[in-house]
TITOR-746644 format. One record per residue (C-alpha): x negated, y negated, z negated; residue in one letter. Coordinates in steps of 0.2 Angstrom, whole numbers, padded with zeros to 4 digits, always signed. Each point is the difference from the previous one (the first is absolute). Example, Ala and Ser with C-alpha at 12.3 -4.5 7.8 and 13.67 -1.06 7.14 Angstrom:
-0062+0022-0039a/-0006-0017+0003s/
//
This chain:
-0162-0134+0166x/+0003+0020-0002x/-0011+0012+0010x/+0010+0008+0012x/-0011+0015+0001x/+0007+0017-0009x/-0009+0004-0016x/-0002+0017-0005x/+0005+0006-0017x/-0001+0017-0010x/+0016+0007-0007x/+0004+0015-0009x/+0015+0010+0007x/+0007+0016-0007x/-0017+0003-0009x/-0012-0002+0016x/-0010-0017+0004x/+0004-0008+0016x/-0004-0017+0008x/+0010-0011+0010x/-0002-0016+0011x/+0011-0013-0002x/+0000-0018+0002x/-0002-0011-0016x/+0019-0006+0001x/+0006+0017-0001x/-0011+0006-0015x/+0008-0016-0009x/+0017+0004+0004x/-0002+0018-0005x/-0007-0005-0016x/+0015-0012-0003x/+0012+0016+0005x/-0009+0009-0013x/+0002-0011-0014x/+0017-0003+0006x/+0003+0018-0002x/-0011+0003-0016x/-0010+0013+0008x/-0018+0001+0004x/-0006-0004+0018x/-0005+0019+0001x/+0018+0005-0004x/+0009-0013+0012x/-0012+0006+0013x/+0003+0019-0004x/+0019-0003+0001x/-0002-0009+0016x/-0011+0015+0006x/+0013+0012-0004x/+0014-0009+0009x/-0009-0003+0014x/+0002+0016+0011x/-0013+0007+0012x/+0003-0013+0014x/-0008-0014-0009x/-0018-0005-0006x/-0002-0005-0018x/-0004-0019+0005x/+0014+0000+0010x/+0013+0006-0013x/-0009-0012-0013x/+0003-0015+0012x/+0017+0006+0005x/+0004+0000-0019x/-0006-0017-0004x/+0011-0007+0015x/+0015+0009-0007x/-0002-0008-0017x/-0003-0017+0007x/+0016+0002+0013x/+0011+0006-0016x/-0007-0015-0011x/+0004-0012+0013x/+0017+0006+0003x/+0004+0000-0019x/
//
C-alpha cells in the first residue's frame, strides 16, 4: 500500500531551490511526464510553474497537470 501522506521534495525552478509536498502517486506520474517529454523534473516543474498563473499554488498546479495528462491518455 502506498503511503498517502504528502512527501516533500526539493526542486530548482528558474535558478531557485524550492520544496513541494505531494503524495507519492503524483511524484510517480510527474516523473513519467518528464520522461515522456524528454525533460528533467526541474524543467517540467518550471514549465508548469510558468503556466500556472498567480491564482494556484505550485503543488496544486502540479497535481492538475498530472490529472490533465492522465485524462488525455485515457481519452486517446
